[in-house]
C-alpha positions in Angstrom: -81.9 64.0 96.1 -78.4 62.3 96.8 -75.1 63.7 96.6 -72.9 61.8 93.8 -70.7 59.3 95.6 -67.7 61.3 93.5 -68.4 64.3 95.1 -65.5 64.0 97.6 -63.1 63.4 94.6 -59.8 65.2 94.7 -57.0 65.5 92.0 -53.7 66.5 92.5 -51.2 67.7 89.8 -47.6 66.6 90.2 -45.3 69.2 91.7 -42.8 68.3 88.6 -43.1 69.8 85.1 -44.0 66.4 83.7 -46.0 63.9 85.3 -45.4 60.1 84.8 -48.7 59.7 84.8 -52.1 59.3 87.2 -52.2 57.2 90.0 -55.7 56.4 91.4 -55.9 55.5 95.2 -58.9 53.5 96.5 -59.9 53.2 100.1 -60.9 50.8 102.6 -64.4 50.5 104.2 -64.5 52.8 106.8 -61.7 55.0 106.1 -61.8 58.4 104.1 -59.2 59.4 101.2 -57.2 61.2 104.1 -55.9 57.2 104.7 -53.3 58.2 101.8 -51.9 61.3 102.7 -48.7 60.0 103.5 -48.5 57.8 100.7 -49.5 60.8 98.3 -46.7 63.2 100.0 -44.2 60.8 98.5 -45.6 60.3 95.1 -46.8 63.8 94.3 -43.3 65.0 93.0 -44.2 62.6 89.9 -47.5 61.7 89.5 -50.8 63.0 89.4 -53.0 61.8 92.0 -56.5 61.3 92.3 -58.1 59.7 95.3 -61.8 60.1 96.4 -64.4 59.1 99.3 -66.5 56.0 98.5 -70.3 56.2 99.0 -71.5 57.4 102.4 -67.7 58.0 103.4 -66.2 61.6 104.0 -67.5 64.1 101.6 -69.4 61.4 99.5 -73.1 60.9 99.4 -74.9 57.6 99.5 -75.5 57.4 95.8 -78.7 55.5 94.8 -78.1 52.4 97.2 -77.0 50.0 94.9 -74.7 47.4 96.9 -72.3 45.7 94.6 -68.7 45.9 93.7 -69.7 46.6 90.1 -71.5 49.7 91.4 -68.5 50.8 93.5 -66.4 50.3 90.1 -68.7 52.4 88.3 -68.1 55.2 90.7 -64.5 55.2 89.9 -64.8 54.9 86.4 -67.0 58.0 86.8 -64.4 59.8 88.9 -61.7 59.4 86.0 -64.4 60.5 83.5 -65.0 63.7 85.8 -61.4 64.6 85.4 -60.9 63.6 81.8 -58.5 60.9 82.7 -58.2 58.2 80.2 -55.7 55.9 81.5 -54.6 55.7 85.3 -52.5 53.2 87.6 -54.8 51.9 90.1 -53.8 51.0 93.9 -56.6 49.8 96.3 -56.6 48.4 99.8 -59.1 46.0 100.9 -62.4 46.8 99.5 -60.7 49.2 97.4 -58.6 46.3 96.0 -61.6 44.1 95.2 -62.6 47.3 93.3 -59.4 47.6 91.7 -59.2 44.1 90.7 -63.0 43.9 89.1 -61.9 47.6 87.1 -58.8 46.2 86.0 -60.7 43.2 84.2 -63.7 45.5 83.2 -61.8 48.6 81.5 -58.1 46.9 80.7 -57.9 50.0 78.1 -58.3 52.4 81.0 -56.0 50.6 83.8 -52.3 50.8 83.2 -51.1 48.9 86.3 -52.4 47.4 89.5 -51.3 47.5 93.3 -53.8 45.5 95.3 -53.3 46.2 99.3 -54.0 44.0 102.0 -57.3 42.6 100.4 -58.9 39.1 99.6 -60.7 37.7 96.2 -63.3 36.3 98.3 -64.7 36.7 102.0 -66.6 34.1 104.3 -69.8 36.0 104.7 -71.3 35.0 107.9 -68.5 37.6 109.6 -69.6 40.7 107.2 -73.5 39.8 107.7 -73.3 40.0 111.5 -71.1 43.3 111.5 -73.7 44.7 109.1 -76.4 43.7 111.9 -74.6 45.0 114.6 -73.9 48.4 113.1 -77.5 48.8 111.8 -78.6 47.8 115.5 -76.1 49.9 117.6 -73.7 52.0 115.3 -70.2 52.0 114.8 -69.0 52.7 118.2 -69.1 49.0 119.8 -67.0 47.6 116.9 -64.2 50.6 117.0 -61.9 48.5 119.2 -62.5 45.5 117.3 -61.4 47.2 114.0 -58.7 49.0 115.3 -57.0 45.8 116.2 -57.2 44.5 112.7 -56.2 47.8 111.2 -53.1 47.9 113.1 -50.3 45.4 114.3 -49.9 45.2 118.2 -46.6 46.7 118.1 -48.0 49.8 115.9 -50.8 50.4 118.4 -48.4 50.6 121.0 -45.8 52.9 119.5 -48.2 55.3 117.8 -51.5 55.5 120.1 -52.0 58.9 118.4 -52.1 57.5 115.2 -54.9 55.0 116.2 -57.0 57.3 117.9 -56.8 59.5 114.7 -58.3 56.4 112.8 -60.7 55.2 115.3 -62.3 59.0 114.9 -62.1 58.6 111.2 -64.1 55.2 111.6 -66.6 57.0 113.9 -67.4 60.0 111.2 -68.6 57.1 108.6 -72.4 56.9 108.2 -73.1 53.9 109.8 -75.5 52.6 107.1 -72.8 53.4 104.4 -70.7 51.3 106.5 -73.5 48.4 106.8 -73.8 48.4 103.0 -70.0 48.1 102.6 -70.5 45.2 104.9 -73.2 43.9 102.6 -70.9 44.3 99.8 -68.0 42.5 101.3 -70.1 39.6 102.1 -71.1 38.9 98.4 -68.4 40.3 96.5 -66.2 37.5 94.6 -63.1 38.7 92.4 -61.8 35.2 92.0 -62.8 34.7 88.5 -61.3 38.6 87.7 -57.8 37.2 88.8 -56.4 35.3 85.7 -58.0 37.9 83.3 -56.0 40.8 84.7 -53.6 41.8 81.9 -51.9 44.9 83.2 -48.6 44.7 85.0 -49.8 44.2 89.0 -48.3 43.9 92.4 -49.8 42.2 95.6 -48.8 43.9 98.8 -49.6 42.5 102.2 -49.0 43.2 106.1 -47.1 40.4 108.1 -49.2 41.5 110.8 -52.8 41.4 109.3 -55.3 39.2 110.4 -58.1 40.6 108.4 -56.6 39.4 105.2 -53.3 37.4 106.2 -50.4 36.9 103.9 -51.7 33.8 102.5 -54.3 35.4 100.8 -52.0 37.9 99.4 -49.8 35.0 98.0 -53.3 33.2 96.8 -53.9 36.7 94.8 -50.5 37.0 93.6 -50.4 33.4 92.2 -53.4 33.9 90.1 -52.9 37.0 88.6 -50.3 36.4 85.8 -47.0 37.8 86.2 -47.9 39.6 89.4 -45.4 40.6 92.2 -45.6 40.1 95.8 -44.4 42.1 98.9 -45.2 41.3 102.5 -44.6 44.0 104.9 -43.4 42.8 108.3 -45.4 44.0 111.4 -47.9 45.8 109.4 -51.5 45.2 109.7 -54.7 45.6 107.6 -54.4 49.4 106.7 -50.6 49.3 105.2 -51.1 52.8 103.3 -51.5 54.5 107.4 -48.8 52.2 109.0 -46.0 51.9 106.0 -46.8 55.0 103.6 -43.0 54.9 102.9 -42.8 51.5 101.4 -46.4 51.5 99.9 -45.5 54.6 98.2 -42.0 52.7 96.8 -44.2 50.1 95.7 -46.9 51.8 93.5 -44.5 53.8 91.9 -42.1 51.3 91.1 -44.9 49.2 89.8 -46.2 52.1 87.8 -43.1 53.3 86.4 -42.3 49.5 85.3 -45.4 49.3 83.5 -44.9 52.9 81.8 -41.4 51.8 80.7 -42.8 48.6 79.4 -45.5 50.4 77.5 -43.0 52.8 76.0 
């Protein structure tokens, strides 16, 4: 029997007496919920926080083997249901951003605001198909250096080799088949049609040093989501929550609080 993909879900209540809402955080492929540690430490005073491991990552099982963005959206909504959360601000990085965009379109009554980080609306499939094939044949170890070069900008890798080593170990901890399935999903996912239908306050965040999803992709997403804001973080690679947690927390909180004020 498969363990639930939501088994790794964690809900942390705000430390203040009254929470300013719930923020749900969605990971990138190859990372666990610890990706958000630095961000959560700066949000937990005012917000309830829910985060979880995607299928085959961290403490979550592989689920039923269904490979699609919509299946991952279903997982996310199941996590909200598990904790009886009716409304949440949502922030996702990379594939988590695609899940967040689709969730905002599918369930606008449950999503209060949207933050899309270092993501894309659609990918060229060849690279992801090749990566999936490589991982299925040889495991994750051969791609670790390649992925670290994309996750972190050169200056960050030089200044914080310990952090990079920590994330390399995180990648190694992922079930190779789960990673390959994630590659399959990214090879076919396309949320371009969802973007103009997003009806909640949104902000798009890019890394100035992100070679996986360069700033022009973030600008294209921001142009297409009605009224979306845009911030490009200088010197930041693909994993903005790990490299710039202070900035990411600030942006997510501002978007969430602005949405709350606008609905009040």
